[in-house]
Z-matrix of the N, CA and C atoms (Angstrom, degrees):
N
C 1 1.447
C 2 1.530 1 109.62
N 3 1.305 2 115.31 1 140.12
C 4 1.462 3 121.91 2 178.03
C 5 1.527 4 108.17 3 -106.81
N 6 1.319 5 116.24 4 131.73
C 7 1.454 6 121.49 5 178.02
C 8 1.525 7 109.39 6 -113.17
N 9 1.320 8 116.23 7 124.16
C 10 1.471 9 121.64 8 176.98
C 11 1.530 10 106.35 9 -83.60
N 12 1.333 11 117.12 10 99.43
C 13 1.463 12 121.47 11 -170.53
C 14 1.525 13 113.99 12 -87.66
N 15 1.315 14 117.99 13 -20.38
C 16 1.468 15 120.05 14 176.79
C 17 1.519 16 108.48 15 -146.06
N 18 1.310 17 115.87 16 126.00
C 19 1.466 18 122.95 17 177.87
C 20 1.517 19 109.72 18 -117.67
N 21 1.309 20 114.72 19 157.65
C 22 1.460 21 120.24 20 176.98
C 23 1.521 22 110.21 21 -64.85
N 24 1.308 23 115.54 22 143.54
C 25 1.461 24 122.47 23 176.99
C 26 1.527 25 108.63 24 -111.77
N 27 1.326 26 118.06 25 164.87
C 28 1.468 27 118.78 26 176.43
C 29 1.532 28 112.39 27 -55.87
N 30 1.326 29 117.27 28 -35.30
C 31 1.461 30 120.01 29 178.14
C 32 1.516 31 113.05 30 -65.50
N 33 1.337 32 117.14 31 -28.25
C 34 1.466 33 120.59 32 177.82
C 35 1.522 34 111.75 33 -62.86
N 36 1.323 35 117.21 34 -34.86
C 37 1.461 36 120.04 35 178.05
C 38 1.529 37 110.87 36 -62.56
N 39 1.324 38 116.75 37 -40.37
C 40 1.465 39 120.49 38 176.80
C 41 1.517 40 110.90 39 -67.28
N 42 1.333 41 116.89 40 -43.75
C 43 1.471 42 120.07 41 178.70
C 44 1.529 43 110.89 42 -60.10
N 45 1.331 44 116.80 43 -38.88
C 46 1.460 45 121.25 44 178.19
C 47 1.538 46 110.83 45 -62.54
N 48 1.324 47 116.55 46 -43.74
C 49 1.468 48 120.55 47 179.92
C 50 1.521 49 112.49 48 -61.48
N 51 1.336 50 116.52 49 -27.03
C 52 1.463 51 120.92 50 -178.60
C 53 1.526 52 112.12 51 -106.38
N 54 1.350 53 116.75 52 26.42
C 55 1.457 54 121.09 53 171.98
C 56 1.519 55 116.47 54 96.83
N 57 1.320 56 118.34 55 -0.71
C 58 1.467 57 120.63 56 178.69
C 59 1.521 58 112.07 57 -71.25
N 60 1.316 59 116.25 58 167.66
C 61 1.457 60 121.70 59 -179.33
C 62 1.532 61 109.76 60 -128.38
N 63 1.355 62 117.03 61 66.88
C 64 1.461 63 118.99 62 -179.19
C 65 1.524 64 110.90 63 -67.43
N 66 1.308 65 115.88 64 170.42
C 67 1.452 66 118.77 65 -179.31
C 68 1.510 67 113.64 66 -163.46
N 69 1.315 68 114.64 67 -179.88
C 70 1.446 69 124.28 68 177.25
C 71 1.519 70 108.31 69 -120.30
N 72 1.333 71 116.06 70 156.61
C 73 1.465 72 119.86 71 177.58
C 74 1.522 73 109.40 72 -142.31
N 75 1.329 74 115.28 73 139.64
C 76 1.449 75 123.35 74 176.65
C 77 1.524 76 108.38 75 -127.40
N 78 1.341 77 116.59 76 148.43
C 79 1.467 78 121.95 77 177.17
C 80 1.521 79 109.31 78 -128.09
N 81 1.326 80 114.94 79 147.50
C 82 1.459 81 121.56 80 176.64
C 83 1.519 82 108.17 81 -157.75
N 84 1.315 83 116.26 82 165.37
C 85 1.450 84 122.55 83 -176.21
C 86 1.529 85 109.69 84 -113.21
N 87 1.325 86 115.97 85 133.01
C 88 1.461 87 121.35 86 175.38
C 89 1.519 88 107.60 87 -127.11
N 90 1.325 89 116.58 88 109.63
C 91 1.469 90 122.79 89 176.96
C 92 1.527 91 112.15 90 52.16
N 93 1.333 92 116.45 91 41.56
C 94 1.456 93 120.88 92 178.40
C 95 1.519 94 115.39 93 85.51
N 96 1.318 95 117.84 94 0.01
C 97 1.466 96 122.61 95 178.50
C 98 1.526 97 108.34 96 -104.65
N 99 1.326 98 116.65 97 124.85
C 100 1.464 99 120.52 98 177.78
C 101 1.531 100 107.87 99 -77.61
N 102 1.331 101 114.74 100 122.17
C 103 1.466 102 120.98 101 179.62
C 104 1.520 103 108.10 102 -115.43
N 105 1.328 104 114.74 103 158.01
C 106 1.466 105 118.65 104 177.24
C 107 1.514 106 110.46 105 -148.47
N 108 1.313 107 114.04 106 152.06
C 109 1.456 108 122.80 107 174.48
C 110 1.517 109 106.44 108 -116.88
N 111 1.321 110 115.96 109 127.98
C 112 1.463 111 121.97 110 177.95
C 113 1.519 112 107.13 111 -117.95
N 114 1.321 113 116.36 112 125.67
C 115 1.458 114 121.34 113 178.63
C 116 1.516 115 109.06 114 -118.68
N 117 1.333 116 116.29 115 116.41
C 118 1.463 117 121.79 116 177.13
C 119 1.520 118 108.41 117 -102.18
N 120 1.304 119 115.76 118 139.46
C 121 1.455 120 120.63 119 -174.67
C 122 1.523 121 113.04 120 -64.37
N 123 1.312 122 118.35 121 -30.42
C 124 1.464 123 120.86 122 -177.42
C 125 1.526 124 113.92 123 -101.11
N 126 1.324 125 117.72 124 -25.33
C 127 1.466 126 118.65 125 -171.64
C 128 1.522 127 114.78 126 -117.82
N 129 1.320 128 118.96 127 6.81
C 130 1.455 129 120.71 128 175.24
C 131 1.518 130 113.53 129 92.49
N 132 1.335 131 115.66 130 -158.71
C 133 1.462 132 121.84 131 -171.75
C 134 1.525 133 111.43 132 -120.92
N 135 1.353 134 114.64 133 155.07
C 136 1.465 135 121.54 134 179.80
C 137 1.520 136 109.13 135 -137.99
N 138 1.325 137 116.09 136 144.60
C 139 1.460 138 123.55 137 176.50
C 140 1.518 139 108.37 138 -115.06
N 141 1.336 140 116.71 139 125.57
C 142 1.460 141 122.91 140 -179.11
C 143 1.524 142 110.16 141 -120.21
N 144 1.332 143 116.04 142 145.30
C 145 1.465 144 123.73 143 166.96
C 146 1.517 145 104.66 144 -117.41
N 147 1.333 146 116.97 145 108.91
C 148 1.458 147 119.84 146 -169.47
C 149 1.516 148 107.89 147 63.98
N 150 1.315 149 116.81 148 -125.60
C 151 1.471 150 121.25 149 177.34
C 152 1.526 151 112.53 150 -101.41
N 153 1.326 152 117.36 151 7.60
C 154 1.468 153 121.81 152 -176.28
C 155 1.530 154 109.51 153 -94.77
N 156 1.328 155 115.62 154 125.01
C 157 1.459 156 121.45 155 177.11
C 158 1.525 157 108.85 156 -74.95
N 159 1.338 158 117.18 157 118.66
C 160 1.461 159 121.54 158 178.75
C 161 1.520 160 112.67 159 -92.08
N 162 1.332 161 116.68 160 -37.14
C 163 1.460 162 119.58 161 -176.99
C 164 1.521 163 108.79 162 -159.18
N 165 1.320 164 114.34 163 152.79
C 166 1.476 165 121.57 164 178.70
C 167 1.520 166 108.10 165 -140.05
N 168 1.319 167 116.16 166 141.24
C 169 1.458 168 121.16 167 174.70
C 170 1.515 169 108.27 168 -130.53
N 171 1.307 170 116.33 169 128.05
C 172 1.454 171 121.61 170 176.67
C 173 1.510 172 112.40 171 -86.06
N 174 1.326 173 116.20 172 0.10
C 175 1.464 174 120.57 173 -179.84
C 176 1.526 175 109.01 174 -66.20
N 177 1.302 176 117.43 175 125.93
C 178 1.457 177 121.47 176 -173.43
C 179 1.521 178 114.01 177 -92.52
N 180 1.327 179 118.42 178 -12.05
C 181 1.453 180 119.63 179 -176.45
C 182 1.519 181 110.23 180 -141.36
N 183 1.305 182 115.77 181 129.78
C 184 1.448 183 122.75 182 174.86
C 185 1.513 184 107.03 183 -138.44
N 186 1.310 185 116.99 184 109.15
C 187 1.453 186 119.57 185 -173.21
C 188 1.525 187 112.60 186 -91.89
N 189 1.305 188 117.96 187 -46.91
C 190 1.464 189 119.77 188 -171.14
C 191 1.516 190 114.51 189 -82.52
N 192 1.327 191 118.54 190 -34.27
C 193 1.451 192 120.71 191 -177.41
C 194 1.510 193 113.81 192 71.54
N 195 1.330 194 117.65 193 23.53
C 196 1.464 195 121.07 194 -177.06
C 197 1.522 196 112.95 195 -84.26
N 198 1.319 197 118.60 196 -29.54
C 199 1.462 198 122.87 197 -179.61
C 200 1.518 199 108.96 198 -115.29
N 201 1.342 200 117.44 199 147.21
C 202 1.473 201 118.53 200 178.90
C 203 1.522 202 111.56 201 -62.45
N 204 1.316 203 116.03 202 134.13
C 205 1.463 204 121.53 203 175.04
C 206 1.523 205 109.74 204 -87.38
N 207 1.345 206 116.27 205 -33.77
C 208 1.464 207 122.38 206 -179.36
C 209 1.519 208 109.22 207 -131.32
N 210 1.317 209 116.59 208 145.12
C 211 1.463 210 121.55 209 176.63
C 212 1.515 211 108.98 210 -144.88
N 213 1.322 212 115.61 211 152.58
C 214 1.455 213 120.38 212 177.24
C 215 1.510 214 110.28 213 -169.15
N 216 1.312 215 115.06 214 174.34
C 217 1.459 216 121.67 215 179.94
C 218 1.511 217 108.79 216 -128.40
N 219 1.330 218 115.70 217 135.06
C 220 1.455 219 121.70 218 176.93
C 221 1.533 220 107.10 219 -128.93
N 222 1.332 221 116.16 220 141.33
C 223 1.466 222 121.04 221 -179.64
C 224 1.520 223 110.14 222 -103.77
N 225 1.340 224 115.34 223 141.02
C 226 1.460 225 119.69 224 176.82
C 227 1.526 226 109.55 225 -82.16
N 228 1.323 227 116.93 226 -177.42
C 229 1.467 228 121.53 227 -174.50
C 230 1.526 229 113.02 228 -64.29
N 231 1.326 230 118.03 229 -21.45
C 232 1.468 231 120.21 230 177.99
C 233 1.531 232 112.35 231 -95.66
N 234 1.331 233 116.89 232 5.46
C 235 1.465 234 120.77 233 175.92
C 236 1.509 235 115.19 234 90.06
N 237 1.336 236 117.98 235 4.09
C 238 1.462 237 121.19 236 178.86
C 239 1.530 238 108.92 237 -77.74
N 240 1.340 239 115.96 238 126.67
C 241 1.466 240 121.32 239 -178.55
C 242 1.527 241 110.53 240 -83.75
N 243 1.329 242 115.48 241 139.80
C 244 1.468 243 123.03 242 177.83
C 245 1.519 244 108.38 243 -125.20
N 246 1.328 245 115.89 244 129.16
C 247 1.461 246 121.36 245 179.87
C 248 1.524 247 109.78 246 -87.30
N 249 1.328 248 115.36 247 131.70
C 250 1.464 249 122.90 248 177.94
C 251 1.524 250 107.71 249 -112.19
N 252 1.324 251 116.36 250 128.48
C 253 1.461 252 122.06 251 172.89
C 254 1.522 253 108.13 252 -122.78
N 255 1.331 254 116.43 253 133.08
C 256 1.460 255 122.21 254 -178.79
C 257 1.527 256 108.58 255 -117.29
N 258 1.314 257 114.70 256 122.16
C 259 1.455 258 122.57 257 177.57
C 260 1.523 259 107.27 258 -103.53
N 261 1.310 260 116.71 259 133.55
C 262 1.467 261 120.82 260 -176.86
C 263 1.519 262 108.82 261 -120.48
N 264 1.325 263 114.72 262 136.49
C 265 1.460 264 121.03 263 176.95
C 266 1.522 265 107.52 264 -131.21
N 267 1.316 266 116.16 265 126.55
C 268 1.467 267 121.02 266 -179.84
C 269 1.516 268 108.46 267 -131.20
N 270 1.298 269 114.90 268 98.98
C 271 1.458 270 119.51 269 176.00
C 272 1.526 271 107.34 270 -110.31
N 273 1.306 272 116.39 271 -69.34
C 274 1.469 273 120.50 272 173.92
C 275 1.527 274 109.45 273 -102.85
N 276 1.317 275 115.71 274 -42.86
C 277 1.458 276 123.12 275 176.07
C 278 1.520 277 108.07 276 -125.34
N 279 1.315 278 117.02 277 160.01
C 280 1.461 279 121.45 278 175.79
C 281 1.528 280 107.88 279 -82.95
N 282 1.326 281 115.66 280 128.11
C 283 1.455 282 121.92 281 177.95
C 284 1.524 283 108.73 282 -132.43
N 285 1.340 284 116.29 283 152.70
C 286 1.459 285 119.57 284 178.26
C 287 1.528 286 110.16 285 -129.27
N 288 1.326 287 113.89 286 159.23
C 289 1.455 288 122.58 287 170.26
C 290 1.518 289 105.48 288 -134.07
N 291 1.321 290 117.23 289 131.40
C 292 1.458 291 122.16 290 -176.85
C 293 1.521 292 109.23 291 -115.87
N 294 1.330 293 115.87 292 134.61
C 295 1.454 294 120.53 293 172.02
C 296 1.524 295 108.38 294 -118.16
N 297 1.318 296 115.50 295 143.32
C 298 1.463 297 122.31 296 175.26
C 299 1.512 298 106.59 297 -121.23
N 300 1.322 299 115.90 298 119.48
C 301 1.468 300 122.12 299 -175.74
C 302 1.527 301 111.01 300 52.61
N 303 1.345 302 116.19 301 37.01
C 304 1.460 303 122.32 302 176.98
C 305 1.514 304 115.24 303 85.46
N 306 1.328 305 118.87 304 -5.93
C 307 1.471 306 122.47 305 -179.42
C 308 1.522 307 109.53 306 -101.70
N 309 1.339 308 118.16 307 125.40
C 310 1.470 309 120.54 308 -179.47
C 311 1.523 310 112.10 309 -68.92
N 312 1.331 311 116.05 310 143.80
C 313 1.468 312 121.36 311 176.69
C 314 1.533 313 111.28 312 -82.68
N 315 1.321 314 117.83 313 -15.47
C 316 1.470 315 122.01 314 177.95
C 317 1.526 316 108.05 315 -143.96
N 318 1.326 317 115.30 316 160.02
C 319 1.464 318 120.27 317 -178.50
C 320 1.530 319 112.78 318 -72.99
N 321 1.328 320 115.99 319 -24.74
C 322 1.462 321 120.37 320 -175.08
C 323 1.525 322 109.58 321 -141.77
N 324 1.319 323 115.74 322 177.48
C 325 1.459 324 120.64 323 173.75
C 326 1.526 325 108.96 324 -66.50
N 327 1.338 326 116.29 325 142.19
C 328 1.465 327 122.67 326 -178.85
C 329 1.514 328 108.63 327 -113.23
């Protein structure tokens, strides 16, 4: 399950106009490791496993969400590696879809 833990607020739009860098954040669990995706409006997106940065993209716009914007690998407690792919779609709001080893964590973009 993916949890959207921080969404843009109306005040974020004003902060952005005056140089701020608001963003969105999502959290999910992969084999007991808490992972998160952070998307900043000015500096792109980042994928973390715990506090470790797995991938970063400076790309500021992703409309279709057909190709992964972020990818990384996280190992479970027995050392088995799991591939994480994050698809981002930004039309009106920023939404993500996460797959682990090719299996989606949700039916749709969150």
